[in-house]
C-alpha positions in Angstrom: 46.4 69.2 6.6 45.1 67.7 3.3 43.9 64.7 5.3 41.9 66.9 7.7 40.3 68.8 4.9 39.4 65.5 3.1 37.7 64.3 6.4 35.8 67.5 6.9 34.5 67.7 3.3 34.0 63.9 3.1 36.0 63.6 -0.1 39.0 61.5 -0.9 42.5 62.7 -0.3 43.4 62.2 -3.9 40.9 65.0 -4.9 43.1 67.6 -3.2 46.4 67.9 -5.1 49.4 69.3 -3.2 49.1 72.9 -4.2 50.7 75.8 -2.3 49.8 79.4 -2.3 53.2 80.1 -3.9 51.9 78.8 -7.3 51.6 81.9 -9.4 49.4 80.3 -12.1 46.4 80.0 -9.7 44.2 82.9 -8.9 43.1 83.8 -5.3 39.6 82.8 -6.2 40.7 79.3 -7.1 42.7 78.9 -3.9 39.8 80.2 -1.7 36.9 78.3 -3.3 36.2 75.4 -1.0 34.4 73.4 -3.7 37.3 73.7 -6.1 40.1 71.2 -6.5 42.8 73.7 -5.6 41.4 74.8 -2.3 44.1 75.8 0.1 43.9 77.1 3.7 45.9 80.2 4.2 47.3 80.5 7.7 49.6 83.3 8.8 50.0 82.3 12.4 51.0 78.9 13.8 48.4 76.7 15.4 47.9 77.4 19.1 48.7 74.7 21.5 47.2 74.8 25.0 49.0 72.8 27.6 47.4 72.9 31.0 49.5 71.9 34.0 48.1 69.1 36.1 47.1 70.1 39.6 47.9 67.3 41.9 45.6 67.9 44.8 44.0 64.5 45.3 46.1 61.4 45.7 44.0 58.2 46.0 45.1 56.0 48.8 42.7 53.1 48.4 43.6 51.2 45.3 41.9 48.0 44.0 43.6 44.8 45.2 46.4 43.7 42.8 47.2 40.2 41.7 50.2 40.4 43.9 48.0 40.8 47.0 46.1 37.5 46.4 47.1 34.3 48.2 49.4 31.9 46.4 48.0 28.5 45.4 51.3 26.7 46.0 54.7 27.4 47.5 57.1 28.6 44.7 
């Protein structure tokens, strides 16, 4: 997650130290300030993952010719 925040904010990964919200010495303002070095995303629920099942309704029958379909240059 630190890598994603570094990419979004266009800053180096080293600028975001590994800080968790369990650290009692940091105030909520320090954790919620996006410009501060201790910025942490608080997430209560897991990330959603959408998986759509593939609907196989169209099966192509005409494929491009393969290398196996070409004539051989010599008997082998």
